[in-house]
N, C-alpha and C positions, 0 to 999 in steps of 0.2 A: 485730200482724200476724197475719192469719188463717192457719190451717193450709193452706188451699187456695192462698193467695198464695205461701206459702213453697215449696210443691211446684212452683209455676210457675217461681219464680226458680231452683230447683234444676235443672229441665229446661233452662232457658235457659243456665245455667252449663255444664251437661254438653255441650250442643250446641256452645258456643264452644270448649270444651276439645277435643272431637273434631275440629273444623275446624282448630284450631291444630296438633294432632298430625299431621293428615293432610297439611298443606301441605309439610313437609320431605320426607315420603315421596313425594308427587307430584313435587316438585322433583328428588329423587334419581332417580326413575323417568324423568323427562324427560331429566335429564342423562345417565343411562345409555344412553338411546336415541340421544342425540346423540354420545356419546363415540366410538363406532366411526367415524363419519363424520369427526370431528375428527382422530382418530388416523390415519385413512387419508390425509387431506389432508396431514398433517405428514409422513407416510411418503413421499408422492409428492413433496413439496417437497425432502426431503433424506434420501437412503438412508443406511444405516449405513456404506457404502463410498463416501462422497461424494468427488468429485474434489478437495475441499479438505482431505482428511485422508489419512493413510497416507504411506508413504515416497515414493510417486510424486508427492505434492503438493509436495515440496521441489524447489527450482529446481536444474537442471543447466545448466552453462555452454553445453553443446551445443544447448540448446533456446532460448536467449535472444538477443535483440537489444536494444541500448540506444539510446534516443533522448534526447539531452540538449538541452533546449530553452532557447535565449535566455539563457545565462549571460553577460550583457552589463552594462556599466557603468550604463546607464540603468535597467535592471531592479533593480539592487541599490540605486539611489539612494533608492527609496521602499519598501524591504523592512524591515518592522517585526515580523514574526512570530518571527524568530530574530535572533541576532547575525549580521550579514552575513558576518563573517570565518569563522564556523562553516560556513555554506553553501558558501563558497569552498573551505574545507578538505575538506569532505565530498564535494563533487562531483569534486574532483581525485582524492581517494582512490578514489571509485567508478570514475572513468575509468581509473585505473592498474590497478585490479583487473580491469576488463573487458579491458584490453589484455593483461594477464598471462595471463588465461584464454582468450584468443583469441575473445572475444565481440565481434561486430560493433558498432561505435559510430557513430551518425549525429549530427553536430553541426549545430545550426541557430542562426540569428540572425534578428531581425526588424528591418527598416529599419536595417541596419547603419550607413549613412551618418549617421544621426541618433542612433541608440541606442547606438552604439559597437561596437567589435569584441568578439569573444569574449574573456573574461578570459585574461590571458597564461598563468597556471599551467595552465589547461585546454588551451589551444591548444598549449602546449609538450609535452603528452602525445602529441599527434598533429600534429607540426609540418608534415607534408606534406598534411594534410587540410583542405580549405577548407570552412567551414560553408555550409550551404544558406541563403541569405538570401531572405527572403520578405516579403510584405505582409500575408498572412492572420494574424489572431490565432490561429485554429485551424490548427495546423501540419498536421493531417490533411486539410485541404482543399487542400493543396499536393500536386499529383500527383507531383512529383519526390521528395518525402519518402516518400510512400506506396509509390512504386515501389522506392525504396531498401530499405525494410523488406521488401516482398514478395520482392525479389531474394535475400534471405538464406534464404528458405524456413522461417523460424522463426516460431512463433506465440506465444511468451512475450515480450511487449513490456514493457520496463523504461523507465519515464518519470521524468524529473526536470527541474525548471526553476523559475525565477521568472516570473511570479507563479502560484502554485498555483491560484488561483481563475479564472484566465483561460487562460494559455498551457499549463497542464497539464491542467486539468479538461476543457476542450473536446476536445482530441485523445483523451484517455482515454475519454470517453464515446462519441466518434465511433468509435474503434477497437474498442471493445467490441461495438458494433453490427455491425462487419465480421467478427466472429468471433475476435478476438484475446483472449488472456488478458493482462490489463493489471495491472502491478505498479507502484505509485507509491512512489518513494524519497522519503519525506516529509522526511527531514533533509538532503536535497540539493535541496530545493525550499523556497519561501517566499512569503508573501503580504504585502499592504500592512498587514495587522494580524493578530494571533493569531486573531481570530474569522474573518477572511476565509480564512486558511489552513485552520483547523479545519473550517469549514463546507464548503469545497471538498473536503476529504478525506472528510467524511461523505457528500457528494453522490456522489462517485466510488464509495465503498464501496456505497452504495445501488444504484448502477448495476451493480455487480459487480466493481469493481476491488479489488485487494488492497494494503493499505499495508505497507511494509517499510522498514527503515533500511539504510543502506549497509553497516554492519558485519554486520548480520544476513544480508544478501544475500551478502556475501563468505564468510560461514561456510557457507552452503548450497552455494555453488560449490566451496569447498575440501573440505568434508564430512569429510575424513579427514586428520589431521596426517601420516599416512604417504604422502600423495600427493606424492611427491618432485618431480614435474615443476613444481609451482607453489609449494611451501612456501617456497623462498628468496625469491621475489617477494612472497608473502603476508606474510612476516615483515618484509621491508623496508618495504612499504607501511604496515603497522600501526605500525611504528616512526616513520614520517614523519607519518602522519595519524590514528593511533588514539588520540591524547590520552593519558589515564591508562592506557588499555588497552595502548597502545604502550610506555609507560614500564614497565609491569608485565611485558610480554612481553620487553623488553630485559633487565630484571633477571633474569627466569627463565632466559634464554639465558646470561647471565653466570654464574649459579649452576650451570648444566649444563656450563659450560666451552665454550659455543658462541661466545663472543666475549671479547676482553680487557676487564678492568675499566676 
């Protein structure tokens, strides 16, 4: 290999090295220029004091209205996302908590003559309240139901019902568009399959709804065990519907001398 050819190869290698070294620098420089715009858009999307954070983001009973949709025999017949008896237990527990905290509750059925009446345990919580029977799959298209919600003057809408993918998702998305803050009680709702339920919850979350469980909701409403006006009812409902949590609570009350062994 001639001396002149070796010099040529050296120059080529040097040029390649300079190019390789400059690429990351250029990329970093470009990234640095784009970073402020990206950071700005993120800041615009969600400020540090978002409505979804802080003490004010927790639910108060005074701000809430509950809409329980179609807990009927037909709806439970093809419910496979959860054990049906758990949904029955949970929605009755939710209804009892709402009644104890004086939260307005609206009951609905769809095609009651064919789909069956509201399950007895839930109707027993509100024996004098007749459910609004309708034909719409989307309860929010029934003006009677929307008017009942509006009449409460409350903007925190709590939803639960079977099936999640139809009778809950449709009114949730609809009500969000009307300016309501929607919370979906996922363990008092259920779908025809686990996937159907989960995809419905994901779609509602994407639209802006907040998923919550019935015991989590009751905890936000109670907020303080020193809240004497509701603690007796809260303890009773947890004992009746709280599963292992209810058993543990009953044991704790026994140890504290709050009840006889």
